[in-house]
Structure formats: structure tokens, C-alpha cells
PDBQT receptor file of N, H, CA, C and O in Angstrom, charges set to zero:
ATOM      1  N   MET A   1      -2.521   0.292 -19.258  1.00  0.00    +0.000 N 
ATOM      2  CA  MET A   1      -2.742   0.289 -17.815  1.00  0.00    +0.000 C 
ATOM      3  C   MET A   1      -4.295  -0.027 -17.482  1.00  0.00    +0.000 C 
ATOM      4  O   MET A   1      -5.021   0.902 -17.837  1.00  0.00    +0.000 OA
ATOM      5  N   SER A   2      -5.084  -1.276 -16.795  1.00  0.00    +0.000 N 
ATOM      6  H   SER A   2      -4.494  -2.030 -16.506  1.00  0.00    +0.000 HD
ATOM      7  CA  SER A   2      -6.719  -1.503 -15.966  1.00  0.00    +0.000 C 
ATOM      8  C   SER A   2      -5.901  -0.038 -15.235  1.00  0.00    +0.000 C 
ATOM      9  O   SER A   2      -4.751   0.392 -15.144  1.00  0.00    +0.000 OA
ATOM     10  N   LEU A   3      -8.115   0.623 -14.557  1.00  0.00    +0.000 N 
ATOM     11  H   LEU A   3      -9.049   0.274 -14.631  1.00  0.00    +0.000 HD
ATOM     12  CA  LEU A   3      -7.978   1.350 -13.827  1.00  0.00    +0.000 C 
ATOM     13  C   LEU A   3      -7.860   1.083 -12.491  1.00  0.00    +0.000 C 
ATOM     14  O   LEU A   3      -8.409   0.056 -12.091  1.00  0.00    +0.000 OA
ATOM     15  N   VAL A   4      -7.138   1.921 -11.531  1.00  0.00    +0.000 N 
ATOM     16  H   VAL A   4      -6.692   2.755 -11.856  1.00  0.00    +0.000 HD
ATOM     17  CA  VAL A   4      -5.905   1.007  -9.987  1.00  0.00    +0.000 C 
ATOM     18  C   VAL A   4      -7.164   1.268  -9.301  1.00  0.00    +0.000 C 
ATOM     19  O   VAL A   4      -8.008   1.961  -9.869  1.00  0.00    +0.000 OA
ATOM     20  N   PRO A   5      -7.283   1.005  -8.667  1.00  0.00    +0.000 N 
ATOM     21  CA  PRO A   5      -8.629   1.056  -7.821  1.00  0.00    +0.000 C 
ATOM     22  C   PRO A   5      -8.316   1.695  -6.076  1.00  0.00    +0.000 C 
ATOM     23  O   PRO A   5      -7.647   0.997  -5.314  1.00  0.00    +0.000 OA
ATOM     24  N   ASP A   6      -8.663   2.532  -5.788  1.00  0.00    +0.000 N 
ATOM     25  H   ASP A   6      -9.206   3.100  -6.406  1.00  0.00    +0.000 HD
ATOM     26  CA  ASP A   6      -7.651   3.264  -4.382  1.00  0.00    +0.000 C 
ATOM     27  C   ASP A   6      -8.349   2.158  -3.383  1.00  0.00    +0.000 C 
ATOM     28  O   ASP A   6      -9.358   1.457  -3.309  1.00  0.00    +0.000 OA
ATOM     29  N   LEU A   7      -7.168   2.463  -2.676  1.00  0.00    +0.000 N 
ATOM     30  H   LEU A   7      -6.348   3.033  -2.736  1.00  0.00    +0.000 HD
ATOM     31  CA  LEU A   7      -7.228   1.961  -1.609  1.00  0.00    +0.000 C 
ATOM     32  C   LEU A   7      -6.151   2.050  -0.084  1.00  0.00    +0.000 C 
ATOM     33  O   LEU A   7      -5.516   1.357   0.711  1.00  0.00    +0.000 OA
ATOM     34  N   VAL A   8      -6.499   3.325  -0.396  1.00  0.00    +0.000 N 
ATOM     35  H   VAL A   8      -7.015   3.887  -1.042  1.00  0.00    +0.000 HD
ATOM     36  CA  VAL A   8      -6.141   4.192   0.956  1.00  0.00    +0.000 C 
ATOM     37  C   VAL A   8      -7.036   3.519   1.522  1.00  0.00    +0.000 C 
ATOM     38  O   VAL A   8      -8.102   3.308   0.944  1.00  0.00    +0.000 OA
ATOM     39  N   GLY A   9      -6.710   2.908   3.127  1.00  0.00    +0.000 N 
ATOM     40  H   GLY A   9      -5.843   3.078   3.597  1.00  0.00    +0.000 HD
ATOM     41  CA  GLY A   9      -7.273   2.062   4.284  1.00  0.00    +0.000 C 
ATOM     42  C   GLY A   9      -7.915   1.115   4.866  1.00  0.00    +0.000 C 
ATOM     43  O   GLY A   9      -8.658   0.828   5.805  1.00  0.00    +0.000 OA
ATOM     44  N   TYR A  10      -7.146   0.589   3.625  1.00  0.00    +0.000 N 
ATOM     45  H   TYR A  10      -6.543   0.822   2.863  1.00  0.00    +0.000 HD
ATOM     46  CA  TYR A  10      -6.851  -1.163   3.212  1.00  0.00    +0.000 C 
ATOM     47  C   TYR A  10      -6.021  -2.024   3.580  1.00  0.00    +0.000 C 
ATOM     48  O   TYR A  10      -5.059  -2.229   2.841  1.00  0.00    +0.000 OA
ATOM     49  N   SER A  11      -6.128  -2.637   4.599  1.00  0.00    +0.000 N 
ATOM     50  H   SER A  11      -6.910  -2.470   5.200  1.00  0.00    +0.000 HD
ATOM     51  CA  SER A  11      -5.061  -3.955   5.162  1.00  0.00    +0.000 C 
ATOM     52  C   SER A  11      -4.069  -4.131   4.616  1.00  0.00    +0.000 C 
ATOM     53  O   SER A  11      -4.232  -4.804   3.599  1.00  0.00    +0.000 OA
ATOM     54  N   CYS A  12      -2.622  -3.714   4.883  1.00  0.00    +0.000 N 
ATOM     55  H   CYS A  12      -2.489  -3.167   5.709  1.00  0.00    +0.000 HD
ATOM     56  CA  CYS A  12      -2.357  -4.768   2.922  1.00  0.00    +0.000 C 
ATOM     57  C   CYS A  12      -2.555  -5.703   2.872  1.00  0.00    +0.000 C 
ATOM     58  O   CYS A  12      -2.700  -6.063   1.704  1.00  0.00    +0.000 OA
ATOM     59  N   GLU A  13      -2.642  -6.264   3.392  1.00  0.00    +0.000 N 
ATOM     60  H   GLU A  13      -2.525  -5.971   4.341  1.00  0.00    +0.000 HD
ATOM     61  CA  GLU A  13      -3.777  -8.331   2.856  1.00  0.00    +0.000 C 
ATOM     62  C   GLU A  13      -4.723  -8.256   1.724  1.00  0.00    +0.000 C 
ATOM     63  O   GLU A  13      -4.942  -8.933   0.720  1.00  0.00    +0.000 OA
ATOM     64  N   GLU A  14      -5.311  -6.939   2.378  1.00  0.00    +0.000 N 
ATOM     65  H   GLU A  14      -5.133  -6.389   3.194  1.00  0.00    +0.000 HD
ATOM     66  CA  GLU A  14      -6.635  -6.603   0.952  1.00  0.00    +0.000 C 
ATOM     67  C   GLU A  14      -5.908  -5.767  -0.004  1.00  0.00    +0.000 C 
ATOM     68  O   GLU A  14      -6.493  -5.544  -1.064  1.00  0.00    +0.000 OA
ATOM     69  N   SER A  15      -4.746  -5.261   0.166  1.00  0.00    +0.000 N 
ATOM     70  H   SER A  15      -4.271  -5.441   1.028  1.00  0.00    +0.000 HD
ATOM     71  CA  SER A  15      -4.920  -4.193  -0.960  1.00  0.00    +0.000 C 
ATOM     72  C   SER A  15      -3.433  -4.767  -1.840  1.00  0.00    +0.000 C 
ATOM     73  O   SER A  15      -3.009  -4.089  -2.776  1.00  0.00    +0.000 OA
ATOM     74  N   LYS A  16      -2.906  -5.734  -1.528  1.00  0.00    +0.000 N 
ATOM     75  H   LYS A  16      -3.250  -6.284  -0.768  1.00  0.00    +0.000 HD
ATOM     76  CA  LYS A  16      -2.595  -6.945  -1.866  1.00  0.00    +0.000 C 
ATOM     77  C   LYS A  16      -3.287  -7.744  -2.960  1.00  0.00    +0.000 C 
ATOM     78  O   LYS A  16      -3.169  -7.596  -4.176  1.00  0.00    +0.000 OA
ATOM     79  N   LYS A  17      -4.022  -8.608  -2.300  1.00  0.00    +0.000 N 
ATOM     80  H   LYS A  17      -4.118  -8.728  -1.312  1.00  0.00    +0.000 HD
ATOM     81  CA  LYS A  17      -4.872  -9.395  -3.236  1.00  0.00    +0.000 C 
ATOM     82  C   LYS A  17      -5.342  -8.573  -4.638  1.00  0.00    +0.000 C 
ATOM     83  O   LYS A  17      -5.071  -8.745  -5.827  1.00  0.00    +0.000 OA
ATOM     84  N   VAL A  18      -6.298  -7.456  -3.811  1.00  0.00    +0.000 N 
ATOM     85  H   VAL A  18      -6.518  -7.316  -2.846  1.00  0.00    +0.000 HD
ATOM     86  CA  VAL A  18      -6.988  -6.921  -4.746  1.00  0.00    +0.000 C 
ATOM     87  C   VAL A  18      -5.958  -6.304  -5.875  1.00  0.00    +0.000 C 
ATOM     88  O   VAL A  18      -6.532  -6.578  -6.930  1.00  0.00    +0.000 OA
ATOM     89  N   MET A  19      -4.746  -5.620  -6.205  1.00  0.00    +0.000 N 
ATOM     90  H   MET A  19      -4.280  -5.398  -5.349  1.00  0.00    +0.000 HD
ATOM     91  CA  MET A  19      -3.776  -5.784  -6.637  1.00  0.00    +0.000 C 
ATOM     92  C   MET A  19      -3.622  -6.947  -8.041  1.00  0.00    +0.000 C 
ATOM     93  O   MET A  19      -3.753  -6.963  -9.265  1.00  0.00    +0.000 OA
ATOM     94  N   LYS A  20      -3.384  -7.533  -7.297  1.00  0.00    +0.000 N 
ATOM     95  H   LYS A  20      -3.277  -7.520  -6.302  1.00  0.00    +0.000 HD
ATOM     96  CA  LYS A  20      -2.824  -9.040  -7.638  1.00  0.00    +0.000 C 
ATOM     97  C   LYS A  20      -3.919  -9.473  -8.583  1.00  0.00    +0.000 C 
ATOM     98  O   LYS A  20      -3.656  -9.829  -9.732  1.00  0.00    +0.000 OA
ATOM     99  N   GLN A  21      -5.327  -9.439  -8.031  1.00  0.00    +0.000 N 
ATOM    100  H   GLN A  21      -5.541  -9.150  -7.098  1.00  0.00    +0.000 HD
ATOM    101  CA  GLN A  21      -6.528 -10.012  -8.813  1.00  0.00    +0.000 C 
ATOM    102  C   GLN A  21      -6.187  -9.021 -10.302  1.00  0.00    +0.000 C 
ATOM    103  O   GLN A  21      -5.764  -9.522 -11.344  1.00  0.00    +0.000 OA
ATOM    104  N   ALA A  22      -6.504  -7.411 -10.097  1.00  0.00    +0.000 N 
ATOM    105  H   ALA A  22      -6.848  -7.004  -9.251  1.00  0.00    +0.000 HD
ATOM    106  CA  ALA A  22      -6.410  -6.570 -10.795  1.00  0.00    +0.000 C 
ATOM    107  C   ALA A  22      -5.444  -6.712 -12.171  1.00  0.00    +0.000 C 
ATOM    108  O   ALA A  22      -5.599  -6.171 -13.266  1.00  0.00    +0.000 OA
ATOM    109  N   GLY A  23      -4.134  -7.863 -11.604  1.00  0.00    +0.000 N 
ATOM    110  H   GLY A  23      -4.008  -8.302 -10.715  1.00  0.00    +0.000 HD
ATOM    111  CA  GLY A  23      -3.038  -8.173 -12.350  1.00  0.00    +0.000 C 
ATOM    112  C   GLY A  23      -1.927  -6.673 -13.120  1.00  0.00    +0.000 C 
ATOM    113  O   GLY A  23      -1.285  -6.595 -14.167  1.00  0.00    +0.000 OA
ATOM    114  N   LEU A  24      -2.173  -5.648 -11.916  1.00  0.00    +0.000 N 
ATOM    115  H   LEU A  24      -2.695  -5.712 -11.065  1.00  0.00    +0.000 HD
ATOM    116  CA  LEU A  24      -1.185  -4.732 -11.641  1.00  0.00    +0.000 C 
ATOM    117  C   LEU A  24       0.274  -5.088 -11.128  1.00  0.00    +0.000 C 
ATOM    118  O   LEU A  24       0.408  -6.142 -10.507  1.00  0.00    +0.000 OA
ATOM    119  N   GLN A  25       1.415  -4.243 -11.357  1.00  0.00    +0.000 N 
ATOM    120  H   GLN A  25       1.306  -3.386 -11.861  1.00  0.00    +0.000 HD
ATOM    121  CA  GLN A  25       2.527  -4.494 -10.161  1.00  0.00    +0.000 C 
ATOM    122  C   GLN A  25       3.039  -3.812  -9.979  1.00  0.00    +0.000 C 
ATOM    123  O   GLN A  25       3.553  -2.961 -10.706  1.00  0.00    +0.000 OA
ATOM    124  N   PHE A  26       3.058  -3.987  -8.863  1.00  0.00    +0.000 N 
ATOM    125  H   PHE A  26       2.641  -4.678  -8.273  1.00  0.00    +0.000 HD
ATOM    126  CA  PHE A  26       3.234  -2.414  -7.444  1.00  0.00    +0.000 C 
ATOM    127  C   PHE A  26       3.804  -2.366  -6.389  1.00  0.00    +0.000 C 
ATOM    128  O   PHE A  26       3.488  -3.028  -5.401  1.00  0.00    +0.000 OA
ATOM    129  N   THR A  27       4.601  -1.679  -6.448  1.00  0.00    +0.000 N 
ATOM    130  H   THR A  27       4.859  -1.141  -7.250  1.00  0.00    +0.000 HD
ATOM    131  CA  THR A  27       5.928  -1.609  -4.758  1.00  0.00    +0.000 C 
ATOM    132  C   THR A  27       5.095  -1.621  -3.753  1.00  0.00    +0.000 C 
ATOM    133  O   THR A  27       3.909  -1.329  -3.901  1.00  0.00    +0.000 OA
ATOM    134  N   ILE A  28       5.504  -1.887  -2.859  1.00  0.00    +0.000 N 
ATOM    135  H   ILE A  28       6.467  -2.125  -2.739  1.00  0.00    +0.000 HD
ATOM    136  CA  ILE A  28       5.208  -1.206  -1.376  1.00  0.00    +0.000 C 
ATOM    137  C   ILE A  28       6.595  -0.611  -0.564  1.00  0.00    +0.000 C 
ATOM    138  O   ILE A  28       7.775  -0.957  -0.512  1.00  0.00    +0.000 OA
ATOM    139  N   HIS A  29       5.827   0.411  -0.003  1.00  0.00    +0.000 N 
ATOM    140  H   HIS A  29       4.868   0.692  -0.046  1.00  0.00    +0.000 HD
ATOM    141  CA  HIS A  29       7.470   0.964   1.273  1.00  0.00    +0.000 C 
ATOM    142  C   HIS A  29       6.498   1.698   2.188  1.00  0.00    +0.000 C 
ATOM    143  O   HIS A  29       5.426   2.296   2.103  1.00  0.00    +0.000 OA
ATOM    144  N   GLU A  30       8.068   1.104   3.783  1.00  0.00    +0.000 N 
ATOM    145  H   GLU A  30       8.939   0.618   3.853  1.00  0.00    +0.000 HD
ATOM    146  CA  GLU A  30       6.512   1.135   4.742  1.00  0.00    +0.000 C 
ATOM    147  C   GLU A  30       7.002   2.254   5.250  1.00  0.00    +0.000 C 
ATOM    148  O   GLU A  30       8.201   2.295   4.974  1.00  0.00    +0.000 OA
ATOM    149  N   ALA A  31       6.746   2.968   5.716  1.00  0.00    +0.000 N 
ATOM    150  H   ALA A  31       5.772   2.935   5.940  1.00  0.00    +0.000 HD
ATOM    151  CA  ALA A  31       6.146   4.701   6.688  1.00  0.00    +0.000 C 
ATOM    152  C   ALA A  31       6.003   3.766   7.833  1.00  0.00    +0.000 C 
ATOM    153  O   ALA A  31       5.183   2.872   8.039  1.00  0.00    +0.000 OA
ATOM    154  N   VAL A  32       7.311   4.333   8.731  1.00  0.00    +0.000 N 
ATOM    155  H   VAL A  32       7.977   5.060   8.563  1.00  0.00    +0.000 HD
ATOM    156  CA  VAL A  32       7.316   4.278  10.511  1.00  0.00    +0.000 C 
ATOM    157  C   VAL A  32       8.293   5.525  10.868  1.00  0.00    +0.000 C 
ATOM    158  O   VAL A  32       9.419   5.903  10.546  1.00  0.00    +0.000 OA
ATOM    159  N   ALA A  33       6.861   6.107  12.010  1.00  0.00    +0.000 N 
ATOM    160  H   ALA A  33       5.946   5.800  12.271  1.00  0.00    +0.000 HD
ATOM    161  CA  ALA A  33       7.050   7.112  12.174  1.00  0.00    +0.000 C 
ATOM    162  C   ALA A  33       7.990   7.242  13.279  1.00  0.00    +0.000 C 
ATOM    163  O   ALA A  33       7.932   6.482  14.245  1.00  0.00    +0.000 OA
ATOM    164  N   PRO A  34       9.310   8.664  13.127  1.00  0.00    +0.000 N 
ATOM    165  CA  PRO A  34      11.245   8.151  14.244  1.00  0.00    +0.000 C 
ATOM    166  C   PRO A  34      10.745   7.518  15.547  1.00  0.00    +0.000 C 
ATOM    167  O   PRO A  34      11.373   6.850  16.368  1.00  0.00    +0.000 OA
ATOM    168  N   LYS A  35       9.318   7.935  15.531  1.00  0.00    +0.000 N 
ATOM    169  H   LYS A  35       8.808   8.478  14.864  1.00  0.00    +0.000 HD
ATOM    170  CA  LYS A  35       9.367   7.573  18.056  1.00  0.00    +0.000 C 
ATOM    171  C   LYS A  35       9.146   6.450  17.797  1.00  0.00    +0.000 C 
ATOM    172  O   LYS A  35       9.848   5.578  18.309  1.00  0.00    +0.000 OA
ATOM    173  N   GLN A  36       7.862   6.043  16.720  1.00  0.00    +0.000 N 
ATOM    174  H   GLN A  36       7.292   6.751  16.304  1.00  0.00    +0.000 HD
ATOM    175  CA  GLN A  36       7.657   4.332  16.432  1.00  0.00    +0.000 C 
ATOM    176  C   GLN A  36       8.568   2.737  15.475  1.00  0.00    +0.000 C 
ATOM    177  O   GLN A  36       8.273   1.810  14.720  1.00  0.00    +0.000 OA
ATOM    178  N   ASP A  37       9.792   3.337  16.212  1.00  0.00    +0.000 N 
ATOM    179  H   ASP A  37      10.032   4.090  16.825  1.00  0.00    +0.000 HD
ATOM    180  CA  ASP A  37      10.326   2.550  15.338  1.00  0.00    +0.000 C 
ATOM    181  C   ASP A  37      10.328   1.061  15.225  1.00  0.00    +0.000 C 
ATOM    182  O   ASP A  37      11.126   0.337  14.629  1.00  0.00    +0.000 OA
ATOM    183  N   ASN A  38       8.857   0.640  16.191  1.00  0.00    +0.000 N 
ATOM    184  H   ASN A  38       8.209   1.228  16.675  1.00  0.00    +0.000 HD
ATOM    185  CA  ASN A  38       8.777  -0.805  15.694  1.00  0.00    +0.000 C 
ATOM    186  C   ASN A  38       8.076  -1.569  14.034  1.00  0.00    +0.000 C 
ATOM    187  O   ASN A  38       8.372  -1.534  12.840  1.00  0.00    +0.000 OA
ATOM    188  N   LYS A  39       7.192  -2.102  14.766  1.00  0.00    +0.000 N 
ATOM    189  H   LYS A  39       6.951  -2.130  15.736  1.00  0.00    +0.000 HD
ATOM    190  CA  LYS A  39       6.232  -2.152  13.183  1.00  0.00    +0.000 C 
ATOM    191  C   LYS A  39       5.182  -2.417  13.831  1.00  0.00    +0.000 C 
ATOM    192  O   LYS A  39       4.465  -2.994  13.013  1.00  0.00    +0.000 OA
ATOM    193  N   ASP A  40       4.435  -2.326  15.173  1.00  0.00    +0.000 N 
ATOM    194  H   ASP A  40       5.018  -1.857  15.837  1.00  0.00    +0.000 HD
ATOM    195  CA  ASP A  40       3.531  -2.767  16.431  1.00  0.00    +0.000 C 
ATOM    196  C   ASP A  40       2.693  -2.706  15.542  1.00  0.00    +0.000 C 
ATOM    197  O   ASP A  40       2.934  -1.926  14.620  1.00  0.00    +0.000 OA
ATOM    198  N   GLY A  41       0.958  -3.793  15.494  1.00  0.00    +0.000 N 
ATOM    199  H   GLY A  41       0.763  -4.426  16.242  1.00  0.00    +0.000 HD
ATOM    200  CA  GLY A  41       0.117  -2.453  15.151  1.00  0.00    +0.000 C 
ATOM    201  C   GLY A  41      -0.630  -3.296  13.926  1.00  0.00    +0.000 C 
ATOM    202  O   GLY A  41      -0.176  -4.032  13.051  1.00  0.00    +0.000 OA
ATOM    203  N   GLU A  42      -1.762  -2.931  14.203  1.00  0.00    +0.000 N 
ATOM    204  H   GLU A  42      -2.130  -2.333  14.914  1.00  0.00    +0.000 HD
ATOM    205  CA  GLU A  42      -2.039  -3.718  12.020  1.00  0.00    +0.000 C 
ATOM    206  C   GLU A  42      -2.117  -1.910  11.024  1.00  0.00    +0.000 C 
ATOM    207  O   GLU A  42      -2.419  -0.731  11.211  1.00  0.00    +0.000 OA
ATOM    208  N   CYS A  43      -1.415  -3.195   9.571  1.00  0.00    +0.000 N 
ATOM    209  H   CYS A  43      -1.170  -4.152   9.420  1.00  0.00    +0.000 HD
ATOM    210  CA  CYS A  43      -0.977  -2.851   8.537  1.00  0.00    +0.000 C 
ATOM    211  C   CYS A  43      -1.931  -2.012   8.124  1.00  0.00    +0.000 C 
ATOM    212  O   CYS A  43      -3.093  -2.306   8.407  1.00  0.00    +0.000 OA
ATOM    213  N   ARG A  44      -1.616  -0.598   7.253  1.00  0.00    +0.000 N 
ATOM    214  H   ARG A  44      -0.673  -0.359   7.023  1.00  0.00    +0.000 HD
ATOM    215  CA  ARG A  44      -3.113  -0.375   6.848  1.00  0.00    +0.000 C 
ATOM    216  C   ARG A  44      -2.206   0.854   5.381  1.00  0.00    +0.000 C 
ATOM    217  O   ARG A  44      -1.227   1.351   5.938  1.00  0.00    +0.000 OA
ATOM    218  N   VAL A  45      -2.292   1.379   3.867  1.00  0.00    +0.000 N 
ATOM    219  H   VAL A  45      -3.088   0.976   3.415  1.00  0.00    +0.000 HD
ATOM    220  CA  VAL A  45      -1.958   1.650   2.681  1.00  0.00    +0.000 C 
ATOM    221  C   VAL A  45      -2.190   3.303   3.594  1.00  0.00    +0.000 C 
ATOM    222  O   VAL A  45      -3.099   3.280   4.424  1.00  0.00    +0.000 OA
ATOM    223  N   ILE A  46      -1.935   3.745   3.545  1.00  0.00    +0.000 N 
ATOM    224  H   ILE A  46      -1.197   3.763   2.870  1.00  0.00    +0.000 HD
ATOM    225  CA  ILE A  46      -1.717   5.594   4.321  1.00  0.00    +0.000 C 
ATOM    226  C   ILE A  46      -1.874   6.547   2.506  1.00  0.00    +0.000 C 
ATOM    227  O   ILE A  46      -2.883   7.180   2.193  1.00  0.00    +0.000 OA
ATOM    228  N   ARG A  47      -0.947   6.434   1.826  1.00  0.00    +0.000 N 
ATOM    229  H   ARG A  47      -0.127   5.921   2.080  1.00  0.00    +0.000 HD
ATOM    230  CA  ARG A  47      -0.538   6.638   0.587  1.00  0.00    +0.000 C 
ATOM    231  C   ARG A  47      -0.643   5.810  -0.509  1.00  0.00    +0.000 C 
ATOM    232  O   ARG A  47      -0.199   4.675  -0.335  1.00  0.00    +0.000 OA
ATOM    233  N   GLN A  48      -1.271   6.154  -1.963  1.00  0.00    +0.000 N 
ATOM    234  H   GLN A  48      -1.632   7.076  -2.103  1.00  0.00    +0.000 HD
ATOM    235  CA  GLN A  48      -0.901   5.586  -3.406  1.00  0.00    +0.000 C 
ATOM    236  C   GLN A  48      -0.374   6.268  -4.524  1.00  0.00    +0.000 C 
ATOM    237  O   GLN A  48      -1.261   6.808  -5.185  1.00  0.00    +0.000 OA
ATOM    238  N   ILE A  49       0.591   6.401  -4.892  1.00  0.00    +0.000 N 
ATOM    239  H   ILE A  49       1.311   5.962  -4.355  1.00  0.00    +0.000 HD
ATOM    240  CA  ILE A  49       1.499   6.610  -6.286  1.00  0.00    +0.000 C 
ATOM    241  C   ILE A  49       1.105   6.440  -7.325  1.00  0.00    +0.000 C 
ATOM    242  O   ILE A  49       1.152   5.272  -7.711  1.00  0.00    +0.000 OA
ATOM    243  N   GLN A  50       0.789   7.014  -7.851  1.00  0.00    +0.000 N 
ATOM    244  H   GLN A  50       0.751   7.963  -7.537  1.00  0.00    +0.000 HD
ATOM    245  CA  GLN A  50       0.968   6.689  -9.466  1.00  0.00    +0.000 C 
ATOM    246  C   GLN A  50       1.395   7.321 -10.663  1.00  0.00    +0.000 C 
ATOM    247  O   GLN A  50       0.708   8.196 -11.190  1.00  0.00    +0.000 OA
ATOM    248  N   SER A  51       2.785   6.837 -11.264  1.00  0.00    +0.000 N 
ATOM    249  H   SER A  51       3.344   6.126 -10.837  1.00  0.00    +0.000 HD
ATOM    250  CA  SER A  51       3.017   7.520 -12.454  1.00  0.00    +0.000 C 
ATOM    251  C   SER A  51       3.503   6.576 -13.729  1.00  0.00    +0.000 C 
ATOM    252  O   SER A  51       4.513   5.889 -13.576  1.00  0.00    +0.000 OA
ATOM    253  N   ASP A  52       3.030   6.555 -14.554  1.00  0.00    +0.000 N 
ATOM    254  H   ASP A  52       2.210   7.113 -14.678  1.00  0.00    +0.000 HD
ATOM    255  CA  ASP A  52       2.984   6.232 -15.775  1.00  0.00    +0.000 C 
ATOM    256  C   ASP A  52       3.292   4.538 -15.375  1.00  0.00    +0.000 C 
ATOM    257  O   ASP A  52       2.972   4.637 -14.190  1.00  0.00    +0.000 OA
ATOM    258  N   GLN A  53       3.599   3.388 -15.495  1.00  0.00    +0.000 N 
ATOM    259  H   GLN A  53       3.858   3.307 -16.458  1.00  0.00    +0.000 HD
ATOM    260  CA  GLN A  53       3.462   2.063 -15.577  1.00  0.00    +0.000 C 
ATOM    261  C   GLN A  53       4.437   2.077 -13.651  1.00  0.00    +0.000 C 
ATOM    262  O   GLN A  53       4.838   1.046 -13.112  1.00  0.00    +0.000 OA
ATOM    263  N   GLN A  54       4.530   3.047 -13.233  1.00  0.00    +0.000 N 
ATOM    264  H   GLN A  54       4.204   3.885 -13.671  1.00  0.00    +0.000 HD
ATOM    265  CA  GLN A  54       4.746   2.420 -11.502  1.00  0.00    +0.000 C 
ATOM    266  C   GLN A  54       3.870   2.532 -10.664  1.00  0.00    +0.000 C 
ATOM    267  O   GLN A  54       3.551   3.717 -10.564  1.00  0.00    +0.000 OA
ATOM    268  N   ILE A  55       3.019   1.549  -9.654  1.00  0.00    +0.000 N 
ATOM    269  H   ILE A  55       3.278   0.587  -9.735  1.00  0.00    +0.000 HD
ATOM    270  CA  ILE A  55       2.348   1.910  -8.562  1.00  0.00    +0.000 C 
ATOM    271  C   ILE A  55       2.848   1.702  -7.291  1.00  0.00    +0.000 C 
ATOM    272  O   ILE A  55       3.223   0.589  -6.924  1.00  0.00    +0.000 OA
ATOM    273  N   GLU A  56       2.889   2.870  -6.459  1.00  0.00    +0.000 N 
ATOM    274  H   GLU A  56       2.584   3.774  -6.758  1.00  0.00    +0.000 HD
ATOM    275  CA  GLU A  56       4.293   2.693  -5.605  1.00  0.00    +0.000 C 
ATOM    276  C   GLU A  56       2.953   2.584  -3.749  1.00  0.00    +0.000 C 
ATOM    277  O   GLU A  56       2.611   3.696  -3.344  1.00  0.00    +0.000 OA
ATOM    278  N   ILE A  57       2.517   1.593  -3.084  1.00  0.00    +0.000 N 
ATOM    279  H   ILE A  57       2.795   0.690  -3.413  1.00  0.00    +0.000 HD
ATOM    280  CA  ILE A  57       1.348   2.196  -1.748  1.00  0.00    +0.000 C 
ATOM    281  C   ILE A  57       3.203   1.636  -0.935  1.00  0.00    +0.000 C 
ATOM    282  O   ILE A  57       4.254   1.013  -1.084  1.00  0.00    +0.000 OA
ATOM    283  N   VAL A  58       1.982   2.897   0.316  1.00  0.00    +0.000 N 
ATOM    284  H   VAL A  58       1.128   3.402   0.438  1.00  0.00    +0.000 HD
ATOM    285  CA  VAL A  58       2.513   3.065   1.384  1.00  0.00    +0.000 C 
ATOM    286  C   VAL A  58       2.015   2.799   2.098  1.00  0.00    +0.000 C 
ATOM    287  O   VAL A  58       0.787   2.855   2.171  1.00  0.00    +0.000 OA
ATOM    288  N   VAL A  59       2.859   2.352   3.021  1.00  0.00    +0.000 N 
ATOM    289  H   VAL A  59       3.856   2.307   2.961  1.00  0.00    +0.000 HD
ATOM    290  CA  VAL A  59       1.834   1.701   4.106  1.00  0.00    +0.000 C 
ATOM    291  C   VAL A  59       2.238   2.091   5.702  1.00  0.00    +0.000 C 
ATOM    292  O   VAL A  59       3.467   2.029   5.717  1.00  0.00    +0.000 OA
ATOM    293  N   SER A  60       1.929   2.335   6.580  1.00  0.00    +0.000 N 
ATOM    294  H   SER A  60       0.931   2.386   6.568  1.00  0.00    +0.000 HD
ATOM    295  CA  SER A  60       2.001   1.944   8.087  1.00  0.00    +0.000 C 
ATOM    296  C   SER A  60       1.446   1.713   9.251  1.00  0.00    +0.000 C 
ATOM    297  O   SER A  60       0.349   2.226   9.027  1.00  0.00    +0.000 OA
ATOM    298  N   TYR A  61       1.368   1.235  10.579  1.00  0.00    +0.000 N 
ATOM    299  H   TYR A  61       2.258   0.818  10.761  1.00  0.00    +0.000 HD
ATOM    300  CA  TYR A  61       1.185   0.497  11.969  1.00  0.00    +0.000 C 
ATOM    301  C   TYR A  61       0.515   1.723  11.990  1.00  0.00    +0.000 C 
ATOM    302  O   TYR A  61       0.815   2.785  11.443  1.00  0.00    +0.000 OA
ATOM    303  N   PHE A  62      -0.664   1.355  12.869  1.00  0.00    +0.000 N 
ATOM    304  H   PHE A  62      -0.907   0.492  13.313  1.00  0.00    +0.000 HD
ATOM    305  CA  PHE A  62      -1.515   1.948  13.407  1.00  0.00    +0.000 C 
ATOM    306  C   PHE A  62      -2.292   0.998  14.830  1.00  0.00    +0.000 C 
ATOM    307  O   PHE A  62      -3.202   1.504  15.486  1.00  0.00    +0.000 OA
TER     308      PHE A  62
């Protein structure tokens, strides 16, 4: 597996671009606070989890 860049803090679009350019497979999960059920604001990467061949990117809206 290629070296996985640290994407925490990146915008959602920028993180997708970086991962695709690196040729890495990934999934994106959205985390929305219970009191904030909408997706207003800027989407940012808040967590990155890597296990075996899986890379999971967790995003939220600010």
C-alpha cells in the first residue's frame, strides 16, 4: 500500500483529490452531531482510520 497522507483538516473535496491522485481506495463516512441534523457549512475531514487495505475518512460540517 502507498504511503497514506494525513488528511485531517482538509476540505472534503481536497481530500478526495489527494486520495485519487495517490491511487488509494477509500470510503467516506459523515459524522453529524445529533443537534445538527443538517449539512450546512464547510465539510472537513475530522478523522482518518487505516486498517489493512481499508482507508476510512470521517467528515463533518462546520
